[in-house]
TORVO-11360 format. One record per atom (N, C-alpha, C): residue number from 0; atom name; x, y, z. Coordinates in pm, 1 decimal. Layout:
BEGIN
PT     k    a         px         py         pz
PT   NUM   CA          X          Y          Z
...
//
This chain:
BEGIN
PT     k    a         px         py         pz
PT     0    N     2679.1    13791.2    16528.0
PT     0   CA     2794.4    13870.6    16522.1
PT     0    C     2787.8    13936.2    16392.9
PT     1    N     2840.5    14055.6    16383.3
PT     1   CA     2838.4    14135.8    16278.0
PT     1    C     2955.0    14097.0    16188.1
PT     2    N     2944.3    14133.8    16055.0
PT     2   CA     3053.9    14108.8    15969.1
PT     2    C     3175.0    14188.5    16002.2
PT     3    N     3154.5    14311.6    16032.2
PT     3   CA     3258.6    14405.3    16061.5
PT     3    C     3276.5    14432.1    16208.0
PT     4    N     3399.8    14406.8    16260.8
PT     4   CA     3422.8    14446.7    16391.6
PT     4    C     3412.0    14583.3    16426.5
PT     5    N     3444.9    14666.0    16348.6
PT     5   CA     3425.7    14816.0    16382.6
PT     5    C     3286.0    14859.5    16407.1
PT     6    N     3187.8    14775.2    16369.7
PT     6   CA     3045.0    14805.3    16391.1
PT     6    C     3027.0    14815.6    16552.8
PT     7    N     3103.2    14733.8    16625.7
PT     7   CA     3090.8    14736.6    16772.3
PT     7    C     3199.3    14826.9    16846.9
PT     8    N     3256.0    14915.8    16769.1
PT     8   CA     3345.7    14996.2    16847.0
PT     8    C     3295.0    15134.2    16875.9
PT     9    N     3350.3    15206.1    16964.5
PT     9   CA     3322.1    15334.8    16996.1
PT     9    C     3448.2    15430.8    17011.9
PT    10    N     3434.8    15561.2    17013.3
PT    10   CA     3555.2    15651.3    17006.3
PT    10    C     3638.2    15600.8    16886.0
PT    11    N     3582.5    15598.4    16762.6
PT    11   CA     3651.9    15538.6    16657.0
PT    11    C     3717.1    15646.1    16586.6
PT    12    N     3859.0    15624.5    16553.2
PT    12   CA     3928.6    15711.4    16456.8
PT    12    C     3950.6    15633.4    16330.0
PT    13    N     3931.1    15728.8    16233.1
PT    13   CA     3963.2    15667.6    16094.1
PT    13    C     4091.0    15701.7    16055.9
PT    14    N     4169.6    15591.1    16032.0
PT    14   CA     4320.1    15605.6    15984.2
PT    14    C     4333.7    15613.7    15841.6
PT    15    N     4285.6    15537.9    15765.3
PT    15   CA     4294.7    15553.1    15617.4
PT    15    C     4175.6    15447.3    15551.3
PT    16    N     4165.4    15473.7    15425.2
PT    16   CA     4069.7    15378.4    15328.9
PT    16    C     4141.4    15376.0    15202.6
PT    17    N     4112.5    15258.3    15146.6
PT    17   CA     4165.4    15240.8    15016.3
PT    17    C     4084.6    15312.7    14910.2
PT    18    N     4116.0    15321.6    14791.4
PT    18   CA     4050.3    15399.5    14687.9
PT    18    C     3897.0    15351.5    14682.4
PT    19    N     3816.1    15447.8    14722.1
PT    19   CA     3669.3    15409.0    14733.6
PT    19    C     3608.1    15403.0    14599.1
PT    20    N     3666.4    15432.0    14498.3
PT    20   CA     3609.0    15407.9    14356.3
PT    20    C     3616.9    15272.1    14297.5
PT    21    N     3668.4    15182.5    14386.0
PT    21   CA     3696.2    15047.8    14353.6
PT    21    C     3577.3    14957.1    14401.8
PT    22    N     3563.6    14832.2    14345.8
PT    22   CA     3455.0    14753.2    14389.2
PT    22    C     3490.0    14682.3    14511.7
PT    23    N     3618.0    14685.6    14562.7
PT    23   CA     3663.0    14627.6    14690.7
PT    23    C     3729.4    14743.3    14766.6
PT    24    N     3697.4    14768.9    14886.0
PT    24   CA     3745.3    14878.2    14960.8
PT    24    C     3782.0    14822.5    15115.5
PT    25    N     3894.5    14877.0    15158.6
PT    25   CA     3935.8    14857.3    15300.1
PT    25    C     3944.1    14984.2    15391.3
PT    26    N     3888.3    14971.7    15503.3
PT    26   CA     3903.1    15082.1    15593.5
PT    26    C     3963.2    15039.6    15696.2
PT    27    N     4068.2    15116.0    15757.5
PT    27   CA     4151.5    15094.3    15873.1
PT    27    C     4116.1    15193.1    15977.1
PT    28    N     4062.5    15148.3    16090.4
PT    28   CA     4013.3    15212.2    16198.8
PT    28    C     4064.2    15180.5    16345.6
PT    29    N     4050.9    15258.5    16434.8
PT    29   CA     4094.5    15229.2    16558.2
PT    29    C     3986.3    15282.8    16669.3
PT    30    N     3970.4    15217.4    16770.1
PT    30   CA     3866.9    15255.9    16866.1
PT    30    C     3874.0    15155.0    16987.9
PT    31    N     3776.9    15173.4    17065.4
PT    31   CA     3757.3    15076.5    17178.6
PT    31    C     3634.7    14980.0    17161.4
PT    32    N     3646.1    14858.3    17206.5
PT    32   CA     3540.6    14758.9    17211.9
PT    32    C     3464.1    14777.1    17346.8
PT    33    N     3352.5    14708.5    17368.0
PT    33   CA     3269.5    14720.8    17492.1
PT    33    C     3349.7    14665.0    17609.0
PT    34    N     3455.5    14598.1    17581.6
PT    34   CA     3538.2    14555.9    17712.5
PT    34    C     3655.2    14660.6    17729.2
PT    35    N     3640.4    14779.0    17667.3
PT    35   CA     3733.8    14878.2    17685.0
PT    35    C     3876.0    14844.8    17627.3
PT    36    N     3884.1    14766.3    17529.0
PT    36   CA     4007.2    14722.0    17476.4
PT    36    C     4027.3    14806.9    17349.2
PT    37    N     4149.8    14844.7    17348.5
PT    37   CA     4190.8    14912.2    17222.6
PT    37    C     4195.1    14814.5    17098.2
PT    38    N     4126.4    14856.8    16988.4
PT    38   CA     4121.4    14769.8    16871.2
PT    38    C     4162.8    14845.5    16747.1
PT    39    N     4253.0    14779.0    16672.1
PT    39   CA     4280.9    14835.4    16533.9
PT    39    C     4242.0    14740.9    16440.5
PT    40    N     4152.7    14776.3    16341.0
PT    40   CA     4076.4    14697.5    16256.9
PT    40    C     4077.9    14729.0    16117.3
PT    41    N     4093.9    14629.6    16029.6
PT    41   CA     4071.7    14649.2    15886.3
PT    41    C     3929.6    14581.9    15852.6
PT    42    N     3852.9    14669.7    15793.8
PT    42   CA     3720.8    14620.8    15746.2
PT    42    C     3729.9    14622.8    15580.4
PT    43    N     3684.1    14497.0    15550.8
PT    43   CA     3693.3    14468.4    15394.7
PT    43    C     3551.8    14476.9    15359.1
PT    44    N     3525.9    14551.1    15249.0
PT    44   CA     3405.4    14569.3    15181.6
PT    44    C     3408.0    14525.6    15031.7
PT    45    N     3336.5    14413.3    15002.6
PT    45   CA     3323.4    14386.9    14875.1
PT    45    C     3178.8    14425.4    14824.2
PT    46    N     3179.7    14528.0    14738.4
PT    46   CA     3041.7    14592.1    14698.1
PT    46    C     2984.3    14496.1    14595.8
PT    47    N     3062.3    14416.7    14517.6
PT    47   CA     3001.9    14321.0    14417.8
PT    47    C     2948.6    14184.2    14484.3
PT    48    N     3027.6    14150.7    14609.0
PT    48   CA     2999.7    14021.5    14663.1
PT    48    C     2979.6    14054.6    14807.2
PT    49    N     2882.4    14122.2    14859.4
PT    49   CA     2876.3    14147.9    14999.0
PT    49    C     2905.7    14040.1    15100.0
PT    50    N     2869.5    13924.6    15053.6
PT    50   CA     2879.8    13812.5    15145.4
PT    50    C     3026.7    13789.4    15194.7
PT    51    N     3123.9    13852.5    15111.2
PT    51   CA     3258.6    13823.5    15149.2
PT    51    C     3317.7    13950.9    15231.4
PT    52    N     3229.2    14023.4    15284.0
PT    52   CA     3263.8    14137.5    15369.6
PT    52    C     3312.1    14064.4    15507.1
PT    53    N     3428.0    14120.6    15551.3
PT    53   CA     3480.1    14063.2    15675.2
PT    53    C     3591.0    14167.9    15731.1
PT    54    N     3647.2    14133.5    15844.1
PT    54   CA     3735.7    14220.6    15923.4
PT    54    C     3871.9    14129.6    15985.7
PT    55    N     3954.5    14207.3    15998.5
PT    55   CA     4072.9    14148.9    16080.0
PT    55    C     4112.6    14260.2    16184.0
PT    56    N     4127.5    14224.9    16304.8
PT    56   CA     4155.2    14321.4    16414.1
PT    56    C     4261.3    14279.1    16500.8
PT    57    N     4337.6    14369.4    16554.6
PT    57   CA     4439.5    14344.9    16649.9
PT    57    C     4379.7    14411.1    16770.1
PT    58    N     4364.7    14325.7    16886.4
PT    58   CA     4301.1    14373.5    17004.1
PT    58    C     4402.8    14376.4    17101.6
PT    59    N     4439.8    14502.4    17151.2
PT    59   CA     4550.5    14507.8    17238.3
PT    59    C     4516.7    14480.8    17385.8
PT    60    N     4607.3    14418.4    17462.4
PT    60   CA     4605.9    14390.1    17597.4
PT    60    C     4583.3    14522.1    17666.1
PT    61    N     4471.4    14531.3    17745.4
PT    61   CA     4436.5    14655.9    17814.8
PT    61    C     4541.3    14717.7    17899.8
PT    62    N     4611.9    14643.0    17989.5
PT    62   CA     4709.1    14681.6    18071.0
PT    62    C     4833.5    14739.1    17983.7
PT    63    N     4859.1    14674.8    17877.2
PT    63   CA     4983.0    14728.0    17808.6
PT    63    C     4945.9    14848.1    17747.5
PT    64    N     4813.9    14863.7    17692.4
PT    64   CA     4770.8    14989.2    17629.4
PT    64    C     4765.7    15105.6    17720.7
PT    65    N     4737.0    15079.8    17842.9
PT    65   CA     4734.5    15190.6    17944.7
PT    65    C     4875.6    15237.6    17980.3
PT    66    N     4954.2    15125.3    17967.7
PT    66   CA     5101.0    15177.5    18004.9
PT    66    C     5156.4    15259.5    17891.2
PT    67    N     5123.4    15221.1    17766.4
PT    67   CA     5161.2    15301.0    17648.4
PT    67    C     5110.1    15441.4    17652.8
PT    68    N     4975.9    15461.2    17701.5
PT    68   CA     4925.7    15583.1    17713.5
PT    68    C     4992.2    15668.4    17813.2
PT    69    N     5032.8    15604.8    17923.3
PT    69   CA     5097.4    15686.7    18024.1
PT    69    C     5240.7    15728.8    17964.9
PT    70    N     5295.5    15624.6    17912.0
PT    70   CA     5428.7    15676.2    17857.9
PT    70    C     5428.9    15777.3    17757.7
PT    71    N     5315.6    15792.1    17684.8
PT    71   CA     5300.5    15913.2    17584.2
PT    71    C     5237.6    16025.9    17644.4
PT    72    N     5211.9    16021.3    17776.0
PT    72   CA     5137.7    16132.7    17856.6
PT    72    C     5002.3    16175.4    17793.9
PT    73    N     4927.5    16066.2    17762.1
PT    73   CA     4790.7    16098.0    17715.4
PT    73    C     4673.7    16017.2    17787.4
PT    74    N     4564.3    16048.5    17801.5
PT    74   CA     4470.3    15975.0    17859.8
PT    74    C     4437.5    15846.4    17784.8
PT    75    N     4407.7    15738.8    17846.5
PT    75   CA     4385.8    15612.3    17782.9
PT    75    C     4276.1    15636.9    17678.2
PT    76    N     4161.9    15709.9    17708.7
PT    76   CA     4059.9    15734.4    17619.9
PT    76    C     4096.4    15810.3    17490.4
PT    77    N     4222.7    15865.5    17484.1
PT    77   CA     4269.2    15945.0    17373.8
PT    77    C     4367.6    15872.0    17283.9
PT    78    N     4380.2    15734.0    17311.2
PT    78   CA     4465.9    15652.1    17224.3
PT    78    C     4420.6    15639.3    17073.6
PT    79    N     4291.4    15626.1    17070.8
PT    79   CA     4251.9    15621.3    16909.2
PT    79    C     4281.8    15749.9    16844.5
PT    80    N     4268.1    15860.7    16901.1
PT    80   CA     4305.5    15984.6    16833.7
PT    80    C     4454.7    16002.2    16817.7
PT    81    N     4523.1    15958.3    16926.7
PT    81   CA     4666.4    15962.8    16920.8
PT    81    C     4731.1    15876.0    16792.9
PT    82    N     4678.2    15749.1    16783.0
PT    82   CA     4725.1    15672.6    16694.7
PT    82    C     4683.5    15715.4    16557.1
PT    83    N     4568.9    15769.4    16535.4
PT    83   CA     4504.5    15832.5    16410.4
PT    83    C     4621.7    15937.4    16367.7
PT    84    N     4642.6    16029.2    16464.2
PT    84   CA     4732.0    16135.6    16428.5
PT    84    C     4882.9    16078.0    16399.3
PT    85    N     4922.8    15978.5    16464.3
PT    85   CA     5058.8    15926.9    16447.1
PT    85    C     5066.8    15870.5    16301.4
PT    86    N     4965.5    15818.1    16261.4
PT    86   CA     4949.3    15760.0    16114.9
PT    86    C     4906.7    15846.3    16007.1
PT    87    N     4913.0    15978.7    16030.3
PT    87   CA     4841.4    16069.3    15937.6
PT    87    C     4907.0    16076.9    15794.1
PT    88    N     5036.8    16049.2    15790.6
PT    88   CA     5097.1    16044.6    15667.4
PT    88    C     5052.1    15933.6    15570.7
PT    89    N     4985.0    15842.8    15614.1
PT    89   CA     4916.9    15739.8    15521.8
PT    89    C     4800.5    15794.6    15443.2
PT    90    N     4739.6    15899.3    15508.7
PT    90   CA     4611.4    15967.7    15437.6
PT    90    C     4667.0    16051.1    15326.7
PT    91    N     4796.5    16076.6    15318.4
PT    91   CA     4837.2    16144.8    15200.5
PT    91    C     4868.6    16070.6    15071.7
PT    92    N     4850.0    15942.4    15084.4
PT    92   CA     4875.2    15869.3    14961.6
PT    92    C     4750.4    15892.1    14867.7
PT    93    N     4787.3    15926.5    14750.2
PT    93   CA     4674.2    15938.7    14646.8
PT    93    C     4623.3    15801.2    14587.0
PT    94    N     4487.6    15783.7    14585.5
PT    94   CA     4431.6    15658.6    14563.9
PT    94    C     4490.4    15532.6    14621.6
PT    95    N     4496.3    15524.0    14738.3
PT    95   CA     4565.1    15410.2    14807.9
PT    95    C     4496.1    15277.8    14754.9
PT    96    N     4594.3    15182.1    14748.0
PT    96   CA     4539.9    15039.7    14725.1
PT    96    C     4518.2    14969.3    14854.8
PT    97    N     4472.0    14831.6    14826.2
PT    97   CA     4451.0    14750.7    14947.6
PT    97    C     4582.3    14722.4    15014.3
PT    98    N     4684.6    14704.7    14925.8
PT    98   CA     4825.8    14688.7    15014.8
PT    98    C     4871.9    14799.7    15100.3
PT    99    N     4835.6    14918.2    15056.4
PT    99   CA     4865.8    15036.6    15139.7
PT    99    C     4799.2    15031.9    15271.6
PT   100    N     4676.2    14983.7    15271.7
PT   100   CA     4605.3    14970.9    15391.4
PT   100    C     4653.0    14857.3    15480.6
PT   101    N     4690.3    14752.5    15412.5
PT   101   CA     4751.3    14630.6    15486.0
PT   101    C     4900.9    14671.8    15549.6
PT   102    N     4967.9    14754.9    15461.9
PT   102   CA     5106.6    14794.5    15507.7
PT   102    C     5091.3    14890.9    15636.9
PT   103    N     4985.9    14978.0    15645.3
PT   103   CA     4969.5    15075.3    15753.3
PT   103    C     4918.7    14987.5    15870.1
PT   104    N     4832.4    14883.0    15852.9
PT   104   CA     4804.2    14803.0    15962.0
PT   104    C     4919.0    14731.9    16012.6
PT   105    N     5007.4    14671.7    15933.3
PT   105   CA     5133.9    14614.6    15966.7
PT   105    C     5219.5    14718.2    16049.3
PT   106    N     5229.1    14830.5    15992.9
PT   106   CA     5313.4    14937.5    16077.0
PT   106    C     5266.8    14954.0    16205.4
PT   107    N     5134.7    14971.5    16227.7
PT   107   CA     5071.7    14996.9    16357.2
PT   107    C     5105.3    14878.3    16446.4
PT   108    N     5070.5    14756.8    16410.5
PT   108   CA     5109.6    14641.4    16496.3
PT   108    C     5249.9    14632.1    16524.0
PT   109    N     5341.0    14658.6    16431.2
PT   109   CA     5485.8    14665.8    16476.8
PT   109    C     5517.9    14768.3    16585.4
PT   110    N     5448.9    14891.1    16565.5
PT   110   CA     5471.1    14996.0    16659.7
PT   110    C     5419.8    14939.4    16798.6
PT   111    N     5295.9    14869.7    16804.1
PT   111   CA     5255.3    14820.5    16926.9
PT   111    C     5346.0    14725.4    16996.4
PT   112    N     5406.6    14640.0    16909.5
PT   112   CA     5516.0    14534.8    16965.7
PT   112    C     5622.0    14616.8    17010.4
PT   113    N     5680.3    14716.1    16951.5
PT   113   CA     5779.2    14799.9    16995.7
PT   113    C     5754.0    14874.3    17126.0
PT   114    N     5619.4    14903.4    17144.3
PT   114   CA     5591.4    14959.8    17271.7
PT   114    C     5559.7    14874.8    17388.3
PT   115    N     5574.2    14732.5    17347.8
PT   115   CA     5561.8    14630.9    17449.2
PT   115    C     5423.4    14593.7    17462.7
PT   116    N     5327.2    14622.5    17379.2
PT   116   CA     5189.0    14583.3    17372.6
PT   116    C     5169.4    14444.8    17335.6
PT   117    N     5110.5    14366.5    17401.7
PT   117   CA     5054.6    14237.8    17352.9
PT   117    C     4930.2    14252.3    17286.6
PT   118    N     4891.4    14185.1    17176.5
PT   118   CA     4769.6    14180.6    17112.5
PT   118    C     4728.5    14046.5    17058.0
PT   119    N     4604.0    14024.3    17037.7
PT   119   CA     4546.9    13919.5    16974.9
PT   119    C     4484.2    13954.1    16843.3
PT   120    N     4490.6    13857.6    16753.1
PT   120   CA     4424.9    13899.1    16619.2
PT   120    C     4270.2    13830.3    16621.6
PT   121    N     4178.4    13900.5    16576.1
PT   121   CA     4045.7    13849.2    16568.5
PT   121    C     3991.8    13864.8    16423.7
PT   122    N     3931.0    13774.8    16379.0
PT   122   CA     3878.4    13784.1    16240.6
PT   122    C     3727.0    13750.2    16234.3
PT   123    N     3661.8    13811.2    16151.0
PT   123   CA     3538.5    13765.4    16091.4
PT   123    C     3566.5    13696.4    15959.9
PT   124    N     3476.4    13613.6    15909.7
PT   124   CA     3493.0    13543.3    15793.6
PT   124    C     3371.2    13549.5    15701.1
PT   125    N     3406.7    13548.2    15560.8
PT   125   CA     3300.6    13531.9    15473.5
PT   125    C     3274.9    13383.4    15437.0
PT   126    N     3199.1    13367.2    15327.7
PT   126   CA     3152.3    13222.9    15298.3
PT   126    C     3275.1    13128.0    15291.5
PT   127    N     3249.6    13006.5    15341.9
PT   127   CA     3357.8    12906.7    15328.1
PT   127    C     3486.6    12941.6    15405.6
PT   128    N     3477.7    13020.1    15509.4
PT   128   CA     3565.5    13071.5    15604.5
PT   128    C     3675.0    13152.5    15532.1
PT   129    N     3633.6    13238.5    15434.1
PT   129   CA     3705.0    13317.7    15357.4
PT   129    C     3777.2    13427.0    15445.5
PT   130    N     3897.2    13438.4    15448.4
PT   130   CA     3968.7    13549.0    15525.7
PT   130    C     4013.8    13659.9    15447.2
PT   131    N     3971.7    13787.1    15479.5
PT   131   CA     4004.3    13888.9    15384.6
PT   131    C     4151.7    13958.3    15396.5
PT   132    N     4204.8    13944.3    15496.2
PT   132   CA     4339.0    14020.8    15507.9
PT   132    C     4431.3    13935.4    15595.1
//
């Protein structure tokens, strides 16, 4: 299994990243996994200790995500782009920190719940079961 869940996604939309001039960076992405499930994922990159690279993802129930797409009059395949566009104000933050990325992830998951979408959390771990977010 790869350290980053996003490595297995397709139709990926980039929502935001923390300040890339720091030794630890978080990327927030949305896309589909090979089971065609909608996935919102935070990838954690530790450039000084790469063994601690890991991910946390919200994997959305496919039926619920399809209902959400119909409710917004978009094709299911366009959900990553739709979510990326809905969260565009987060990209306006200058030098976003790790907490900004976490807060954006939280806002997305709250929106999913408001839309009636069920999801499960999946994580990859670093050494000694280190959890990144």
